[in-house]
C-alpha positions, 0 to 999 in steps of 0.5 A: 499500499501507499502512504494513501493507504490504497493502491493505484497502478502506474499507468491508472489517472486517479484524479479523486482522493476521496478513495477508501483504504485497502482500495485497488485501481488498476491498470488504465483505469480512469477515475475522475475528480469528485467520485467516491471510492469506499474501502476495500474495493478492487477497480480491475484493469480499463474502467472509467469512473466518473466525477458524480459517482459514489461507490461503496466499500467492499465493490468489485469491478472487473474489467471494462465497466464504465460508471458515469454520473448519476451512478451509485453503488452500495456496499458488497455489490459485484459487477461483472466484465463489460457490464454497461451503466446508461446515465441518460435515457434519450441522449443526443451528441454535444448536449450536455445535461445539468443532471443525470438520471440516478441509478442505484445498485443496492447493497450485495447484488451481482451484475452479469458480465455484459449486462446492460443497466438502463439509466434511472433504475434501481437493482435491488438488495442481493438481486442477481443479474444474469450475464447479458441481460438488459435491465430496462425497469427496477429489480426488487431485492432476493430476486434473479433476472435475465434475457433482453429485456430481462425477465424475473426468474427466481427468488435469490438467497444472499448465498445464491442459492434459489428460494423456493417461493410457491407458497407466499404465505409462509416464510422460507428457509435457504439451505444455508440457514437464511430466513425469509417472508414476504411483506407487502409482495416483497420478498424480504430477509427476516 
């Protein structure tokens, strides 16, 4: 680690000083001046993080991911290689907007390789977005989505096991021991 207690590869362009302890930023990354990156993150090769991006703690961002203004990533998120995040649902060349659509990736979510997250959507806690999926609407907590456009596939535990939610009136216990129940039509951890 350096004096700042985080690592920046010599080929990375990192303007931000708001980077948490034990974070690693690898080759050919570009991080904007006002971007905020938490502790113990791993930002892999060829990533771009624009100025108005917030990244929580213990986040893994694999190669060739671009996070543009308006993207917020909470703690413990995994973003697979080449995942795409847009920040404007109606972009035009050479037109710079005052603000951008906010995209929120909640705690523990997984975004698969080559997935596309359209601006203005929220990915719920511990949700799982399959490789190549195109997200065009909000994704609830503890759900798995695949396809283009992405469709609900199943409920999922933190441990990534599929949950049997056939009876939404009874509590659900995963093989790992975590328990879930439905409240107001949404699955939540007990």
